Every structure is written in C-alpha cells, then in structure tokens.
C-alpha positions in Angstrom: 119.9 134.9 172.8 120.1 138.1 170.6 123.6 137.2 169.5 122.5 133.7 168.6 119.6 135.1 166.6 121.9 137.6 164.9 124.3 134.9 163.8 121.4 132.7 162.7 120.0 135.5 160.6 123.4 136.1 159.1 123.7 132.4 158.4 120.3 132.2 156.7 121.1 135.1 154.4 124.5 133.6 153.8 123.0 130.2 152.9 120.8 131.9 150.3 123.8 133.7 148.9 125.7 130.4 148.4 124.1 127.1 149.0 127.2 124.9 148.6 129.1 126.1 151.7 126.3 128.0 153.3 124.1 125.0 153.6 126.8 122.9 155.4 127.6 125.2 158.4 125.0 125.4 161.1 124.3 128.6 163.0 125.6 127.0 166.2 128.8 126.2 164.4 129.2 129.8 163.2 128.5 131.1 166.7 131.1 128.8 168.2 133.8 129.7 165.6 133.1 133.5 165.6 131.1 134.7 168.6 131.1 138.3 167.5 130.5 137.8 163.8 127.5 139.5 162.2 128.4 139.3 158.5 129.8 136.8 156.0 131.0 137.8 152.6 131.8 135.4 149.8 135.3 136.0 148.4 135.8 136.5 144.7 137.5 133.9 142.6 138.7 130.4 143.5 138.8 128.7 145.9 135.5 129.8 147.5 135.6 130.9 151.1 134.0 133.5 153.3 135.4 136.6 154.9 133.9 137.0 158.4 133.2 140.5 159.8 132.2 142.0 163.2 130.9 145.4 162.2 133.3 146.8 159.7 136.3 144.8 161.0 137.2 141.6 159.4 137.8 139.0 162.1 138.6 135.9 160.1 137.8 133.4 157.4 135.4 130.5 157.0 136.2 127.7 154.6 135.6 124.1 153.7 138.4 121.7 153.1 136.3 120.1 150.4 136.1 123.4 148.5 139.8 124.3 149.0 142.0 121.3 148.9 139.7 118.2 148.6 141.8 116.3 151.2 141.3 112.6 151.8 141.5 110.5 154.9 141.2 106.7 154.8 139.0 106.8 151.8 139.7 107.9 148.2 136.6 110.1 148.5 137.5 113.5 150.1 136.1 114.4 153.5 134.5 117.7 154.3 135.5 119.9 157.3 134.1 123.4 158.0 136.9 125.5 159.5 137.1 128.9 161.1 140.4 130.9 161.1 141.3 134.3 162.5 143.2 136.9 160.6 146.6 135.7 162.0 146.0 132.2 160.8 145.0 130.7 164.1 142.1 128.1 164.1 139.0 129.2 165.8 137.2 125.9 165.2 137.0 122.9 162.9 134.2 120.3 162.5 134.4 117.3 160.2 130.8 117.1 158.9 131.1 114.4 156.2 133.4 111.5 155.6 133.5 108.1 153.9 136.1 106.7 156.2 135.5 103.0 156.9 137.4 103.2 160.2 135.1 106.0 161.5 131.7 104.8 160.2 130.3 102.5 162.8 132.7 103.7 165.5 130.8 106.4 167.5 133.6 106.5 170.1 136.2 107.3 167.4 134.0 110.0 165.9 133.6 111.6 169.3 137.4 111.5 169.9 137.9 112.9 166.5 135.8 115.9 167.5 137.8 116.3 170.7 141.0 116.1 168.7 139.9 118.9 166.4 138.6 121.1 169.3 142.1 120.8 170.9 143.6 122.7 167.9 141.6 125.9 168.5 144.2 128.6 168.7 146.8 126.5 166.7 148.3 128.3 163.8 148.0 126.8 160.3 151.5 128.0 159.7 152.9 126.7 163.0 156.2 124.9 163.1 155.8 123.9 166.8 154.3 120.5 167.7 150.5 120.2 167.5 148.5 120.0 170.7 147.7 116.3 170.3 149.3 113.4 168.4 147.1 111.6 165.8 147.0 108.4 167.9 144.7 110.3 170.3 142.0 109.0 167.9 142.7 105.4 168.7 142.2 102.9 165.9 142.3 105.5 163.1 145.5 107.5 163.5 145.8 107.9 159.7 142.4 109.6 159.5 143.2 112.0 162.3 146.6 112.9 160.8 145.3 113.4 157.3 142.3 115.3 158.3 144.4 117.7 160.4 146.8 118.1 157.5 143.9 118.9 155.2 142.5 121.6 157.5 146.0 123.2 157.9 146.7 123.0 154.2 143.5 124.7 153.3 144.1 127.4 155.8 147.5 128.1 154.3 146.0 128.4 150.9 143.5 131.0 152.2 146.2 133.0 154.0 148.5 133.1 151.0 145.6 134.3 148.8 145.1 137.2 151.2 148.8 138.0 152.0 149.6 141.5 150.6 153.3 140.9 151.1 155.2 140.0 148.0 156.3 136.4 147.5 160.0 136.0 147.7 162.5 133.4 146.5 165.1 134.2 149.2 164.8 135.6 152.7 164.4 139.4 152.8 163.5 142.0 155.4 159.7 142.3 155.9 158.9 146.0 155.5 155.1 145.6 155.8 154.1 142.9 158.2 153.3 144.2 161.7 152.1 142.9 165.0 152.1 144.8 168.4 154.9 143.6 170.7 155.8 144.8 174.2 159.4 145.0 175.5 159.5 141.4 176.9 158.2 140.0 173.6 160.7 142.0 171.6 163.5 140.6 173.8 162.2 137.1 173.5 162.0 137.1 169.7 165.5 138.7 169.5 164.2 141.9 167.9 166.3 144.1 170.2 169.6 143.6 171.9 170.1 145.1 175.4 173.3 145.1 177.4 173.9 146.8 180.7 177.6 147.7 181.4 178.3 148.5 185.1 181.1 150.6 186.6 182.6 147.3 187.8 182.6 145.9 184.3 184.5 148.8 182.9 187.1 148.8 185.8 187.6 145.0 185.4 188.1 145.4 181.6 190.8 148.1 182.0 192.5 146.1 184.8 192.7 143.1 182.5 194.3 145.4 179.9 196.9 146.5 182.4 195.5 150.0 182.9 195.0 150.9 186.6 195.1 154.6 186.6 193.6 156.5 183.7 191.7 159.6 182.7 188.3 158.9 181.2 185.7 161.0 179.4 183.1 159.7 181.9 185.0 158.9 185.2 184.1 155.7 187.1 182.4 155.8 190.4 184.4 153.0 192.2 182.0 153.2 195.2 179.2 151.9 193.0 180.6 148.9 191.0 177.1 147.4 190.4 175.6 150.7 189.2 174.8 151.2 185.5 177.6 152.9 183.7 175.8 152.6 180.4 173.0 150.6 178.8 173.3 149.9 175.1 170.1 149.0 173.3 169.8 148.6 169.5 167.8 147.0 166.8 167.6 146.9 163.0 164.4 148.8 162.5 163.8 148.5 158.8 161.4 145.6 159.4 158.0 147.0 160.3 157.4 144.7 163.2 160.6 146.0 164.9 160.6 149.6 163.8 157.0 150.4 164.7 157.4 148.9 168.1 160.7 150.5 168.9 160.4 154.1 167.4 157.9 156.9 167.9 155.8 157.5 164.8 157.8 160.4 163.5 161.0 158.5 163.8 159.5 155.4 162.0 158.3 157.6 159.2 161.9 158.4 158.4 162.6 154.6 158.2 159.7 154.2 155.8 161.0 157.0 153.6 164.4 155.4 153.3 165.3 153.8 149.9 165.4 150.1 149.5 169.2 149.9 149.2 169.8 151.0 152.8 168.8 149.7 156.2 168.3 151.6 159.4 169.8 150.8 162.8 168.3 152.4 165.9 170.8 152.7 168.7 169.8 153.9 172.2 171.7 154.3 175.5 171.1 155.4 179.0 173.3 155.9 182.1 176.4 158.0 182.4 178.1 157.0 179.1 176.0 157.4 176.0 176.9 155.9 172.6 177.3 159.3 170.8 180.3 160.9 172.5 181.4 164.2 171.0 184.0 163.5 168.4 181.4 162.9 165.6 180.7 166.6 165.7 184.4 167.5 165.1 186.0 167.8 161.7 189.3 167.2 163.4 188.2 163.6 164.1 186.5 163.2 160.7 183.0 163.4 162.2 183.4 159.7 163.2 181.6 158.1 166.1 184.3 156.8 168.4 182.1 154.9 170.9 180.3 152.4 168.6 181.3 150.3 165.7 179.5 147.6 163.7 181.4 144.3 163.1 180.2 141.6 160.8 182.8 139.0 160.0 185.8 140.8 158.4 183.7 144.0 157.9 184.3 146.7 160.4 181.9 149.6 159.8 182.5 153.0 161.4 179.7 155.5 161.6 179.9 159.2 160.7 177.8 162.2 161.4 176.3 162.1 157.9 174.9 158.6 158.7 173.2 159.7 161.9 170.0 161.4 162.9 168.8 161.8 166.5 165.3 160.5 167.1 162.9 159.5 169.9 162.3 155.9 171.0 159.1 154.4 172.4 160.6 151.6 174.5 159.6 153.3 177.7 155.9 153.0 176.7 156.2 149.2 176.0 157.7 148.2 179.3 161.3 148.8 178.2 164.1 150.7 179.9 164.0 154.5 180.1 166.9 155.6 177.8 168.2 159.2 177.4 169.7 159.0 173.9 168.4 157.5 170.7 169.4 157.8 167.1 169.1 156.2 163.6 172.1 155.1 161.6 171.7 154.7 157.9 173.7 151.7 156.5 174.0 151.5 152.7 174.0 147.9 151.5 176.8 148.9 149.1 179.0 148.9 152.3 179.0 145.1 152.2 176.7 144.8 155.2 174.3 141.9 155.1 171.2 142.7 157.2 170.2 139.0 157.4 173.5 137.8 158.9 174.5 138.1 162.5 176.6 141.0 163.6 178.0 142.7 166.7 177.6 146.3 167.7 180.7 147.1 169.7 180.7 149.6 172.5 184.1 151.2 173.0 185.2 152.9 176.2 188.3 155.0 176.1 190.9 156.0 178.7 194.3 157.7 178.8 196.9 156.4 181.2 199.5 158.4 183.2 202.0 158.2 180.3 199.5 159.7 177.9 198.8 156.5 176.0 195.2 155.8 174.9 193.5 152.6 175.7 190.2 151.2 174.5 188.2 148.4 175.9 185.4 146.8 173.9 182.0 145.4 174.9 180.5 143.6 171.9 176.7 143.0 171.8 175.4 140.4 169.4 172.4 140.7 167.1 170.5 138.8 164.4 167.2 139.8 162.8 164.6 137.3 163.9 162.6 135.2 161.5 159.4 137.1 162.5 160.9 140.2 160.8 161.7 138.4 157.6 159.8 137.5 154.4 160.8 133.9 153.9 160.2 131.8 150.8 157.3 129.5 151.1 158.4 126.1 152.3 155.8 123.4 152.1 155.3 121.7 155.5 156.1 118.1 156.0 153.3 116.2 154.2 151.1 114.0 156.4 152.5 110.8 154.9 156.1 111.8 155.6 155.2 112.6 159.2 153.6 109.2 159.5 156.7 107.5 158.2 159.0 109.4 160.6 156.8 108.7 163.6 156.5 105.0 162.7 160.2 104.2 162.5 160.1 101.8 165.5 157.1 99.9 164.1 158.8 99.8 160.7 162.0 98.4 162.2 160.0 95.7 164.1 158.1 94.8 160.9 161.3 94.6 158.9 162.7 92.1 161.4 159.5 90.1 161.2 159.4 90.0 157.4 163.1 89.1 157.3 162.3 86.2 159.6 159.3 85.1 157.5 161.4 85.2 154.4 164.0 83.0 156.0 161.3 80.6 157.1 160.3 80.1 153.5 163.8 80.0 152.2 164.7 77.3 154.7 161.3 75.7 154.8 162.6 72.2 153.9 165.0 72.2 156.9 162.3 73.6 159.2 159.8 71.0 158.1 162.1 68.2 159.0 161.8 69.1 162.7 158.2 68.8 163.8 158.7 70.4 167.2 160.7 73.3 165.8 158.1 73.9 163.1 155.3 73.8 165.7 157.0 76.4 168.0 158.0 78.8 165.2 154.5 78.5 163.5 152.6 79.2 166.7 155.0 81.9 167.9 154.7 83.8 164.6 150.9 83.5 164.7 150.9 85.0 168.2 153.2 87.8 167.1 151.0 88.5 164.1 147.8 88.7 166.2 149.1 90.6 169.2 151.7 93.0 167.8 150.9 93.3 164.2 147.2 93.3 164.7 146.2 94.6 168.1 149.2 96.8 168.9 150.5 98.1 165.5 147.2 98.0 163.6 148.8 96.3 160.6 145.7 94.5 159.4 145.6 94.4 155.6 142.0 94.6 154.4 139.7 94.7 151.4 139.4 98.4 152.4 143.0 98.9 151.2 142.4 97.0 148.0 139.4 99.2 147.3 141.3 102.4 148.0 144.3 101.3 145.8 142.0 100.5 142.9 139.7 103.5 143.2 142.3 106.1 144.1 143.4 106.9 140.5 139.7 107.5 139.5 139.3 109.9 142.3 142.4 111.9 141.6 144.3 110.6 144.7 147.9 111.7 144.8 151.0 109.6 145.9 150.6 110.8 149.5 147.2 109.0 149.7 148.9 105.7 149.0 151.7 106.3 151.4 149.6 107.5 154.3 149.9 104.2 156.3 153.5 103.0 156.5 153.0 99.5 157.9 150.2 98.8 155.4 152.4 100.0 152.5 155.3 97.8 153.5 153.0 94.8 154.1 151.2 95.4 150.8 154.5 95.5 148.8 155.7 92.3 150.6 152.4 90.5 150.0 152.3 91.6 146.3 155.8 90.2 145.7 155.2 87.0 147.6 151.8 86.6 145.8 153.4 86.5 142.4 156.4 84.4 143.6 154.9 81.6 145.7 151.2 82.4 146.2 148.6 83.9 148.6 149.5 81.7 151.5 152.4 84.0 152.7 149.8 86.7 153.8 146.8 84.6 154.5 148.7 82.0 156.5 151.3 84.1 158.3 150.6 87.9 158.1 146.8 88.2 158.6 146.0 89.0 162.2 142.4 87.8 161.9 143.6 84.6 160.2 146.0 84.1 163.1 143.2 84.6 165.6 141.1 82.0 163.8 143.9 79.5 163.7 144.7 80.0 167.3 141.1 79.6 168.4 140.9 76.5 166.2 143.8 75.1 168.1 141.9 75.8 171.3 139.0 73.8 169.9 141.3 70.9 169.2 142.7 71.2 172.7 139.1 71.0 174.1 138.4 68.0 171.8 135.5 69.8 170.0 134.2 68.0 167.0 135.6 69.0 163.6 133.5 69.5 160.5 134.8 69.8 157.0 132.8 69.7 153.8 133.3 67.0 151.3 135.6 67.7 148.4 132.8 68.5 146.0 130.9 70.6 148.5 134.0 72.6 149.4 134.5 73.6 145.7 131.1 75.3 145.9 131.8 76.8 149.3 134.9 78.4 148.0 132.9 80.6 145.6 131.3 83.1 148.0 134.5 84.8 148.7 134.9 85.7 145.1 131.4 87.0 144.9 131.9 89.1 148.0 135.1 90.5 146.6 133.2 91.5 143.4 130.4 93.0 145.5 132.7 95.2 147.6 134.8 96.4 144.7 131.7 97.0 142.5 130.0 99.0 145.3 133.1 101.2 145.6 132.5 102.4 142.0 128.7 102.1 141.8 127.5 103.2 145.2 130.4 104.6 147.3 127.9 106.0 149.8 127.1 102.5 151.1 130.6 101.1 150.7 131.5 101.3 154.4 128.5 99.1 155.3 129.3 96.5 152.6 132.9 96.3 153.8 131.6 95.2 157.2 131.5 91.7 155.7 135.1 91.6 156.9 135.2 91.4 160.7 138.7 92.8 160.8 137.7 96.2 162.0 135.8 94.7 164.9 138.1 91.9 166.0 141.5 93.5 165.2 141.6 97.3 164.8 139.0 97.9 167.6 139.6 94.8 169.7 135.9 94.1 169.9 135.0 97.5 171.3 132.1 98.2 168.9 128.3 98.1 169.1 127.1 94.6 169.8 125.9 93.6 166.3 129.4 94.0 164.9 130.9 92.1 167.9 128.3 89.3 167.6 129.1 88.9 163.9 132.8 88.6 164.6 132.4 86.2 167.5 130.0 84.0 165.4 132.7 83.6 162.8 135.3 82.7 165.4 132.9 80.2 166.9 132.4 78.6 163.5 136.2 78.4 163.3 136.3 76.3 166.4 134.7 73.5 164.4 135.9 74.3 160.9 139.5 75.5 160.6 139.6 79.1 159.3 136.0 79.1 158.3 135.9 82.8 157.3 139.3 82.7 155.5 138.3 79.7 153.4 134.8 80.6 152.4 133.9 84.2 153.0 136.9 86.5 153.0 136.7 89.0 150.1 140.4 89.9 150.5 141.2 86.2 150.3 139.1 86.1 147.1 141.2 88.8 145.5 144.5 87.1 146.6 143.3 83.7 145.4 142.7 85.2 141.9 146.2 86.6 141.9 147.6 83.3 143.2 147.0 81.8 139.8 149.9 83.9 138.5 152.5 82.7 141.0 155.8 81.6 139.5 157.2 79.1 141.9 155.9 76.2 144.0 158.1 75.0 146.7 155.8 72.6 148.4 157.1 69.0 147.6 155.0 66.2 146.3 155.8 62.5 145.5 154.4 60.2 142.9 152.8 58.2 145.7 150.9 61.2 147.1 147.2 60.5 146.8 147.7 57.0 145.3 148.0 53.6 146.8 145.7 54.6 149.7 148.1 57.2 151.1 146.2 60.4 152.1 148.4 61.5 154.9 149.0 65.0 153.6 145.4 65.4 152.6 144.3 64.5 156.1 146.9 66.7 157.7 146.0 69.9 155.7 144.0 72.0 158.2 142.2 73.9 155.4 141.7 70.9 153.1 143.6 72.5 150.2 144.9 69.1 149.1 142.7 67.0 146.8 142.3 63.2 147.2 144.5 62.9 144.2 147.3 64.5 146.2 147.3 67.7 144.2 147.7 70.9 146.2 145.2 73.7 145.3 147.6 76.6 145.7 144.9 79.2 145.5 143.4 77.8 148.7 146.7 76.9 150.4 147.8 78.9 153.4 151.4 77.8 153.3 151.3 76.5 156.9 153.8 73.8 155.9 151.9 71.1 157.8 152.0 68.9 154.7 155.7 69.4 154.4 156.3 68.2 158.0 154.5 65.0 157.0 156.4 64.9 153.7 159.7 64.7 155.6 158.6 62.5 158.5 160.0 59.0 157.8 157.9 57.6 160.6 154.6 58.8 159.1 155.0 59.2 155.4 154.6 55.7 153.9 157.3 55.9 151.2 159.8 57.3 153.6 158.8 54.9 156.4 159.2 51.9 154.0 162.6 53.2 152.9 163.7 53.6 156.5 162.7 50.1 157.5 164.6 48.7 154.5 167.7 50.6 155.6 167.3 49.3 159.1 167.0 45.7 157.9 170.0 46.2 155.7 171.9 47.5 158.6 171.0 44.5 160.8 172.0 42.1 158.1 175.4 43.8 157.6 176.1 43.4 161.3 174.9 39.7 161.4 172.2 40.4 163.9 169.3 38.0 163.9 166.3 39.4 162.1 163.0 38.6 163.8 159.9 39.8 162.2 156.7 40.4 164.0 153.3 39.7 162.5 153.0 43.2 161.0 156.5 43.1 159.6 158.1 45.4 162.1 161.4 44.7 163.7 161.2 44.4 167.5 163.5 46.5 169.6 166.7 44.8 170.8 166.5 43.4 174.3 169.2 43.4 176.9 
C-alpha cells in the first residue's frame, strides 16, 4: 500500500508539473509500468517525455505516442497510447487510452483483446528485429489497428532512445567503443564475441600423421597415452569494442585498450594447457622477435605478430564462467596494416615439429572470428513500416483477390456472351456473390465502407502520410479497382459484385423468392424520393467527419457492414438487431439498404454520373409498344417505364441483358425468331398450320 501511495503522490506532483501527459496516466498505470519508481522528471526540449527514477537511478522512460509520433490507426485522427520503456529499450507496459477507430468503438471484445495484445509485448524491445510475440490478427476484425498501434508505440520508443543515445551516429558500421552490457561466458560465446578452440593431443598427432610426419621432436611433446586430453586451448577476441573488452579483460588490462589510439585495434589472445600461444622465439633477436605460434589471416593478408605488438595482461574469463587460462596478452593491430576489424578473419595456431631428417614441419589449426553486431555501431535503418509489413503478410489474400478481379473483368468484357446463356449467367452470378460474401467479406475482411471514404477525404487535412492510405492492402486494391470501374462503366461493378453486404442482401432476397414471400417495390415516382436518403446520409457522415469527429464513429453505424460483415454479427444486440432488420426488409424489397440508405452507395452514385461507357444494350422497342420485360426483370427497379436505365441506380447484375438476348422472351427477338422459323418451313415445303394465337405447333410423328 505504501508503494502505491508513493507512486500516486509522485503522479499527483507530476500531473501538476505537466497536465498534458500527466493527466492521462493513472497512478495504477504508473505502478504497473514501473513498480519501483518514485520520481518522474520532464525532459527538456521536444518531443516531451518523462525520465523515470527509482532513487537516484534512472530506470526508464514514460511517453505518449500522441506527443512523440502522432501515429494513426484506422482513423485519420491519431490515437494516444501511454508507454513505459526501460533503459535498454524494452517495453514495460503500453495502454491505448484514446482512439477514434471505427472498428474498435462499439466492439468491447476487440478493445479487450487489444489490451491483451499490448500486454503481450512487455519485455519486447523497440529495436527488436525478431518476430513480435503476437501477430496483429490476434485482435480479430481490426488487424490494421493492432498493427499500426504497435508500430506507433515502437516508433515513438525508438525516437526516445535515439534522443538519449550518447554514442555518435554513424553512416557506416564501426566498432562501438562505448556501449556496454554485462555478459557471462555463455553469452559471449553465443553472440560470437569470443572464439574458443580446444586442440587435443590426438588432434595434433592426427594432423602430423596426415602430413606424413610420424616421428618428430616437438617443443611440447605429445602424451600419446592421453589422446583426448587438452594439448592447448586457444581463446581470443577483438576487445576494442567495450561490450567485449570489459567482459573479457580485467580493469587494468581494459584501461590499456581504452588508452589506445583510434587507428589501432586490440586483439586479446589467451591459451591454456601444455602449449601456449606465445612460445619463446618472439623474445629472440635471432628470430626477429616474431611470434611463431600464432598468425592472423584475413583473405590475402597474412599478419605476423612481433614482440613490439604484444603486452602480457590478465583476463577475467574465469570469473564469468569461462575456462581457466594460464596465458593472456594483447596484440596491437594498426589499421594501416590493411586489417579490416569488421571483416571475418582467422587466428591460426601453428604447431611445429622436426622430423628425424632435421626437416621442420608445421601443422595449422585455424580458428574463425567475426565481430558480432552487438559490438558495432550501425547506421540507423528504419524498420519495415507497418503498411509494408501488411502487404508482405497479405500476399496470399492479394493473389486470391487478383484472380477474382481478373475474373470479374472478364465477366464484363464478355458480358454479351455470358448474357446469352441464362443458366451460365445464373451460376456465375450466384457463385461470385457467395465468394464475395464468404471469402472477401467474412474471411478476408475486404468490405469497402463509408469509413474508408471518410479517411481518404479527411487524411490530407489531418496530415496523414502515404503509409496511412496503404495500411490495408485489400481495401487499397479494391478501392483502385472500384474507382477505375466507376469512371469507366459505373457504380454497379462494386455495388453489384464486390460489396459483401450487398451480396448478403441479394442472397437473402433469393431466399425470400424461394420461400415465395411477397415482394414490395415502390412506384416509380415514390422510388425517386426514396433514393434521396442515401445522398443525405453520405453528406451527414462526411460532414460529421469534419465538424464533429468525436461522434463520427456513432454516425458511421448507419452502415451495418461492421456488424454483419467484419464482426459476423458478434456485437451487442442493438447493432445486430439493426443489421437483421435491414436484411428482413431485403426479403421483401430487393437490396433495400443498398437502394435507399447506403451512404457509400450515395457517394458512388454521384461519381457514376461521370462514367464514360455504357455497355448495357437497349432497343428502340424497349419501354414502348407495351414491352416492359426488362423493367419487370430488373431486381432493383433501375429501369424506367420508358425503357431507360438509370445507371446511377444500376447494380450491373446483367439480368436485363439476359432478357435482351433471350429470343423466347424478348418480344422483338421472339417475333424475328418466329419469322425465321416460318421462312424455314416454307423453304422446305412443309405445311404451315397456325394455331389461334399464331404459334406454329410442333411437328408430329
């Protein structure tokens, strides 16, 4: 309780110090993020954030995404998340406290899962290159929001870390002479900071045997009775980087590394066992003071060491769980020698022997090494943006969508041929509607909505970047396809074929016909008035986005898409009741919502007036002479009694075209067919018998 009161008191003082961020983080949140914290100090400059202290030790940072990066989720209005981060850049907690996301508001289950999603990232580094603990689709129904919110939290954390990084910014990889973290022997090995090779008596004997030397005199004789025993153990590391040097060398030895000029690097070499790396020739002028047991090899460079390059020092590996080694020393390597400390190299251990004839033989045991990335200063590389991650992870969905859009394009290119086969049209039409509803809507979540129109229109005014528009790959592709088709042939491509809720309405309407439910359609004059609300609702939603964005999510609920499609009716009962009521109306009036209430349909209907081509065929007889076949067959009554098609209300279902090409139902075609049949009978001298209605009876056997 005392600790909670302490944090609460600190929070209270902190809130007085800075209302903007201080008033948004609760004492419970601070206690959760930093259990030991007792002090928060506002940083100087921009962006604003807090340094968190426990006593005199700084334990982390507290920041708000709204203050640091103003990241956006599914809305052009930025969300706000309060985030805790320790000194190493690991998240200690993250809470989204404010959002304008239409796919979260009104979805308590999604908000709860979003909280669980954020909690799972505690301990995850904002600079991590490893996969995150959870995929964004953990928050079902709003993957985009989860992905972009996480990206915003990590982006803001990187901004804070970079602002507090004392190390110089570099444009090319270089050794990090300042960064440090305590590592034990196992960790040093795992990160590649040290190389360790044990050479046994058996290894040496086998090497000489392979070289044809069976009897030889050696500086350190072999004990053939112990082939598995350690002959020598060679351990070495490039200790110029602080994270390696301070963990490998005793303080006095590392002080020598720190005092070295920038144009040299230091190599610590250690050995244990019977055969140490130093030998004795380096102390002899006769041999040029050259080390004859170790050599550095890097590509074509072969670097020999001399006494002047060497200083014996102590190592600390024994204290960090490493091997106990008897000899340790530092080699100074001038960069002018051609040595590249960032490139891989081998330290070669050489074992010498003299055979019976007096000839000298040397066998080599190379040990590979490369400085690990943890010991380097690397140029800042921006992580993969959230939108790019979304596109990469959606490749399969995009491929399926591409096939579907190609098929839809072919349907319209060859609509005349398709319309001439009533059964084929029926199967293709119904099959595509089922695909649109089940895969595009319920599985892939590709329901284009007035929400997207609002975001696209409002984004530039809110400073949204390109990534905001590219955050949802399927919607981006569908939007581009719909825009092109809208200006080419009209709104019906989307409304009639690609809208999952429209497909659901049409399929339920077909169920109503199957059940022989009564059908109600308004008169032509009444329908003209009933078309108007969708334009008014479109204006209301778009106007609210600019005039009162805080209530936009509620106004957008006029669309039942989020309930019926993106959440598959798993919402509180008022939303479900509204969506079901619209579908029930659709049982009696085809596509009731689409025709009279859909704000997205209103926007597209306005754009339809600019379409360039009309492929739907009409005849001079349409709407005249008592022929109203196409008018009666149009399920949404987009054909006037005059025979004219109101393209802004047409869903391009092609039902009228099926009638247009049917020479058994379309009066002009039926009349022409009968005339052809009569002419054929006359040309074959068959008796022509007319029935009372003028039809030719079938031939009898």
